C-alpha positions in Angstrom: 10.8 33.1 2.9 7.9 32.7 1.4 5.6 29.9 2.2 6.2 27.9 -1.1 9.8 28.2 -0.6 9.5 27.0 2.8 7.8 23.7 1.6 10.0 22.6 -1.1 12.9 22.7 1.6 10.8 20.8 3.7 10.2 18.3 0.8 14.0 18.3 0.2 14.5 17.2 3.8 12.1 14.3 3.4 13.6 13.0 0.6 17.2 13.5 1.8 15.6 11.0 4.7 15.0 8.5 2.4 11.1 9.4 1.9 9.8 9.7 -1.7 6.5 11.9 -0.1 4.3 11.8 -2.9 1.3 12.7 -1.4 2.9 14.7 1.5 4.1 16.9 -1.7 0.5 17.0 -3.1 -0.8 18.2 0.5 1.2 20.9 1.0 0.7 22.2 -2.1 -2.7 22.4 -1.5 -1.5 24.5 1.4 0.5 26.7 -0.8 -2.6 27.6 -3.2 -5.3 27.9 -0.6 -2.8 30.6 1.5 -2.0 32.4 -1.7 1.4 34.2 -2.4 2.6 34.8 1.8 5.2 35.1 3.5 6.0 31.8 5.7 5.6 34.4 8.9 2.4 35.2 7.9 1.1 31.7 8.0 -1.7 30.8 10.6 -3.5 27.8 12.3 -6.8 29.0 11.1 -5.4 28.6 7.2 -4.3 25.3 7.8 -8.3 24.3 9.3 -9.4 26.6 6.2 -8.0 24.0 3.6 -9.0 21.1 5.9 -12.1 21.8 5.6 -12.9 23.6 2.4 -14.0 20.4 0.6 -15.7 17.6 2.8 -13.1 14.5 3.1 -13.7 11.8 5.6 -11.8 11.3 8.6 -9.1 9.4 7.4 -8.4 11.7 5.1 -8.8 14.5 7.0 -6.8 13.3 9.8 -3.7 12.7 7.2 -3.7 15.7 6.1 -3.9 17.7 9.0 -0.2 15.5 10.4 1.4 16.4 7.3 0.4 20.4 7.8 1.2 19.9 11.3 4.5 18.4 11.1 5.2 20.7 8.2 4.9 23.8 10.0 6.2 22.3 13.4 9.3 21.6 11.4 9.3 25.4 10.2 9.0 26.4 13.8 11.6 23.9 15.2 14.1 25.9 13.0 13.0 29.1 13.8 12.1 30.1 10.3 8.4 30.9 11.7 6.9 32.0 15.3 5.4 28.8 16.9 2.5 28.1 16.6 -0.7 26.9 18.9 -1.6 24.2 16.3 -5.2 23.3 16.4 -6.7 20.1 17.8 -7.2 17.3 15.7 -10.2 16.0 14.9 -11.6 12.7 17.5 -10.5 9.2 15.7 -13.9 7.3 14.9 -14.3 4.1 15.4 -13.2 2.0 11.7 -15.9 -0.2 10.6 -14.6 -1.7 7.8 -13.3 -4.9 7.1 -11.1 -5.8 4.4 -12.4 -8.8 2.1 -10.7 -12.1 1.8 -11.4 -13.5 -1.4 -12.3 -17.4 -1.5 -10.0 -19.5 -4.1 -13.1 -19.4 -6.2 -13.4 -16.3 -6.4 -9.8 -15.5 -7.7 -10.1 -18.0 -10.5 -12.9 -16.2 -11.6 -11.5 -12.8 -11.6 -8.8 -15.0 -13.8 -11.0 -16.3 -15.8 -12.6 -12.3 -16.1 -9.2 -11.1 -17.6 -9.1 -13.6 -20.6 -12.6 -11.9 -21.6 -12.6 -9.2 -24.1 -12.0 -6.1 -22.3 -13.0 -3.1 -23.5 -10.6 -0.5 -25.8 -11.1 1.9 -22.5 -8.7 -0.4 -20.9 -5.3 0.9 -21.2 -3.5 -2.4 -20.1 -3.4 -5.8 -21.8 -5.6 -9.0 -20.3 -1.8 -10.6 -20.0 -0.6 -7.4 -18.0 -4.0 -7.0 -16.0 -3.5 -11.4 -15.5 0.3 -11.0 -14.2 -1.0 -8.3 -11.7 -3.3 -9.9 -10.2 -1.1 -12.6 -9.8 1.8 -11.0 -8.2 -0.6 -9.4 -6.1 -1.8 -12.4 -4.4 1.0 -14.5 -4.6 3.1 -11.7 -2.5 0.8 -9.9 -1.1 2.7 -6.3 -2.0 0.8 -3.5 -2.2 -0.7 -2.2 -5.8 1.6 1.0 -5.3 4.7 -1.1 -4.8 3.6 -3.4 -7.7 3.8 -0.5 -10.1 7.1 0.4 -9.2 8.9 -3.2 -10.3 11.5 -3.2 -12.9 11.9 -6.1 -15.4 15.4 -5.9 -14.3 14.2 -6.2 -10.4 12.5 -10.0 -11.2 15.5 -13.2 -11.2 13.8 -15.7 -12.3 17.0 -17.6 -12.0 17.4 -17.1 -8.1 13.9 -16.7 -7.7 13.6 -13.6 -6.6 11.9 -9.6 -6.9 13.8 -6.4 -5.6 10.4 -4.5 -4.3 11.2 -0.3 -4.4 8.7 1.4 -1.8 7.9 4.9 -1.3 9.6 4.2 1.7 13.3 3.6 1.6 13.3 1.3 5.0 10.6 -1.0 3.1 12.7 -1.9 0.3 13.2 -5.7 0.5 14.1 -8.3 -1.7 11.5 -10.9 -1.5 11.6 -15.1 -2.6 9.0 -16.5 -4.8 8.7 -19.9 -5.9 9.2 -21.7 -8.9 5.2 -21.9 -9.9 5.5 -18.2 -9.6 9.1 -18.2 -11.9 7.2 -20.1 -14.4 4.4 -17.9 -14.3 6.4 -14.9 -14.8 8.7 -16.3 -17.1 6.1 -16.9 -19.9 5.0 -12.8 -18.7 8.1 -11.7 -19.5 8.5 -13.4 -23.2 5.1 -11.9 -23.8 6.1 -9.0 -22.7 9.2 -9.3 -25.2 7.5 -9.3 -28.3 5.8 -6.0 -27.4 7.9 -2.6 -28.6 7.8 -1.1 -25.4 11.1 -0.5 -23.8 9.9 1.2 -20.9 11.7 -0.9 -18.1 8.9 -0.8 -16.0 7.4 -4.8 -15.6 4.0 -3.8 -16.2 2.7 -1.1 -18.5 0.1 0.7 -20.1 -1.0 -0.1 -24.1 1.1 3.0 -25.1 4.3 1.8 -23.1 3.8 3.8 -20.0 4.0 2.8 -16.4 1.2 1.5 -14.8 -0.5 3.5 -11.7 -2.5 2.1 -8.9 -5.8 4.6 -9.4 -5.9 2.5 -13.0 -5.4 -0.6 -11.9 -8.2 -0.5 -8.8 -10.1 0.8 -11.6 -10.0 -1.7 -13.9 -10.0 -4.8 -11.5 -13.9 -3.3 -10.0 -14.9 -4.0 -13.9 -13.4 -7.8 -13.7 -14.5 -8.0 -10.5 -17.9 -7.8 -11.7 -17.5 -9.1 -14.5 -16.7 -12.6 -12.6 -19.3 -11.7 -10.2 -17.6 -11.3 -7.2 -19.1 -9.5 -4.7 -19.9 -8.9 -1.0 -22.7 -10.8 0.7 -22.4 -9.8 4.3 -24.1 -6.5 3.6 -21.5 -4.2 3.7 -21.8 -1.2 1.5 -18.0 -1.6 0.3 -17.2 -4.0 -2.3 -14.1 -6.3 -2.7 -11.1 -4.1 -3.5 -7.9 -4.9 -5.4 -6.1 -4.1 -2.5 -8.1 -6.5 -0.6 -5.2 -9.4 -2.3 -2.8 -8.1 -0.1 -5.1 -9.6 3.1 -5.6 -12.2 1.4 -2.5 -13.2 0.9 -1.5 -12.8 4.4 -4.3 -15.0 6.0 -4.4 -17.4 3.6 -0.7 -17.6 4.4 -1.2 -17.9 8.3 -4.4 -20.1 7.5 -2.1 -22.4 6.2 0.6 -22.5 8.6 -1.8 -22.9 11.2 -3.1 -25.5 10.0 0.1 -27.1 8.9 1.3 -26.9 12.7 3.7 -24.2 11.7 5.5 -22.4 14.8 3.6 -18.9 14.5 6.9 -17.6 16.7 8.9 -17.8 13.3 6.3 -17.6 10.4 4.7 -14.1 11.4 7.8 -11.7 11.7 9.0 -13.7 8.7 5.5 -12.8 6.9 5.8 -9.3 8.0 9.3 -8.6 7.0 8.0 -10.3 3.3 5.3 -7.7 3.6 7.3 -5.0 3.9 5.5 -4.4 7.9 7.2 -2.1 9.9 5.2 -2.6 13.2 3.8 -5.4 14.6 -0.2 -4.4 14.7 -0.5 -4.0 11.0 0.5 -8.0 11.1 -1.2 -8.8 14.2 -4.6 -7.8 13.0 -4.6 -10.4 10.1 -5.0 -12.9 12.4 -8.3 -10.8 13.3 -9.2 -12.2 9.5 -8.4 -16.1 10.0 -10.9 -18.8 9.5 -13.5 -19.3 13.0 -11.5 -23.3 13.1 -8.1 -21.1 14.2 -9.1 -18.7 16.1 -8.0 -20.5 19.6 -4.9 -20.9 17.8 -4.7 -16.9 16.8 -5.9 -15.7 20.2 -3.4 -17.9 21.8 -0.9 -16.4 20.3 -1.6 -13.1 20.7 -2.2 -13.5 23.9 1.8 -14.6 24.3 3.0 -11.6 26.5 7.0 -12.3 25.8 6.0 -13.5 22.2 4.8 -9.7 21.4 7.5 -8.2 23.2 10.0 -10.5 20.8 8.0 -9.2 17.6 7.9 -5.6 18.5 11.3 -5.4 19.5 12.3 -7.8 16.1 10.0 -5.0 13.7 11.4 -1.8 15.7 15.0 -3.2 14.9 14.5 -3.6 11.2 12.8 -0.8 10.4 15.6 1.6 12.5 
């Protein structure tokens, strides 16, 4: 069996288990290109390292590629498709000093106002589409990659629900939305219906093609500069569109603490709503809540019984 054939078999196995595996396919095909037309049994750990180190990359990118390749080769050896390999040691994890940006309400208004200005013809999406994307990302906290998969049929404005299709099957979910967001999306869908674009997707380009997260992120940076939104804490990382997800979570937790909501109920519900499958990814938002809420947030985080309860709950929800 060739390396390329083994890759295709592994991809089929991953997809059969509910994973779309888009980035994994790209990484394994990079390995195939690097090694060339070779038999699977001839693949060595040095091929893996050579592919990883052929171009400079940050630690997280390198580590992600490493584990995709390693799990693929372990899959092949465990099924006796090739001899067991002594895998190279992964890079030592480096401390991540990046802190997500939390937009203020005024900054969010500025971003939405910027969508009303005349956009360059280089923008392949219309103003109403960009505006609707920003509103939906902030109002629901869904990742920008998932918003690209929302179809017109996924939005139920009568009952107030949106079906979210994730790249991972266990994160598919049906989330409720409030009447204000329903009204906003109703206006957007009416505008969208007037266009001669037959795509099933809710957010499309001017040519009627499905939007993608890369283009949305680039256009967001243009809107950010136009609106004057930028970091003032000295960080070299400017606010990203994915920070709207953090902003949604932090604003919701802050409002919950301010109004006296029970965090024992709020945080599991928030985790499920956002498609989280591990407690750590939800708990990290507590560190970003405003300083006046730190005491309450720390009290929640130090509650061992609650941590155990949430861990069990989220483990069950992701199984």
